[in-house]
C-alpha positions in Angstrom: -49.0 -44.7 57.5 -45.9 -43.7 59.5 -46.3 -46.7 61.8 -46.3 -49.2 59.0 -43.2 -51.2 58.4 -42.3 -51.8 54.8 -40.1 -54.8 54.3 -37.4 -54.3 51.7 -36.2 -57.3 49.8 -35.1 -58.1 46.3 -35.3 -61.1 44.0 -32.4 -59.9 41.9 -29.2 -61.9 42.4 -26.3 -59.5 43.2 -23.3 -59.0 45.4 -21.4 -62.2 44.6 -18.3 -60.3 43.3 -18.3 -57.0 45.2 -16.5 -54.0 43.8 -13.8 -52.2 45.9 -10.2 -51.0 46.0 -8.9 -53.5 48.5 -8.2 -57.0 47.0 -8.5 -58.5 50.4 -12.1 -57.3 50.8 -13.4 -57.2 47.2 -13.2 -59.2 44.0 -13.5 -56.5 41.5 -11.7 -53.1 41.2 -13.6 -49.9 40.5 -13.9 -50.7 36.8 -15.4 -54.1 37.5 -12.2 -55.9 36.6 -11.1 -58.8 38.9 -8.1 -57.7 40.9 -5.9 -60.5 39.6 -7.0 -60.4 35.9 -6.2 -57.7 33.4 -8.5 -58.5 30.5 -11.8 -59.5 32.1 -14.7 -57.2 33.0 -17.8 -58.1 34.9 -20.8 -55.8 34.6 -23.8 -57.7 35.8 -25.4 -57.3 39.2 -22.6 -59.0 41.1 -20.6 -55.8 41.5 -23.0 -54.4 44.0 -21.7 -54.3 47.6 -25.3 -54.9 48.8 -28.7 -55.0 47.3 -30.8 -51.9 47.1 -34.5 -51.2 47.5 -35.3 -50.8 43.8 -34.7 -52.7 40.6 -31.0 -52.5 39.8 -31.3 -52.6 36.0 -30.6 -48.9 35.3 -27.7 -48.9 37.6 -26.2 -52.0 36.0 -26.7 -50.4 32.5 -25.0 -47.1 33.7 -22.1 -49.1 35.2 -21.8 -51.1 32.0 -21.6 -47.9 29.9 -18.9 -46.5 32.3 -16.8 -49.6 32.1 -17.2 -49.7 28.3 -16.0 -46.1 28.1 -13.0 -47.1 30.2 -12.2 -50.1 28.0 -12.5 -48.0 24.9 -10.1 -45.3 26.3 -7.7 -47.3 28.4 -7.6 -50.9 27.2 -8.1 -50.9 23.4 
């Protein structure tokens, strides 16, 4: 068992608009808002910096709830 290599891959498209604090190295800020747009939020799988080893659905849902809470408190 320990000598067996398990390949990790994913069929989920993600990482096309990575999240970060530096506009030169990322597209989205920490609330999934494009650095150069104030009223757009992106909460699908594209905010991931890289793909993980498990299905990302619950993480995407958690991020969406976090961003929705931010919008409710800070934007509306």
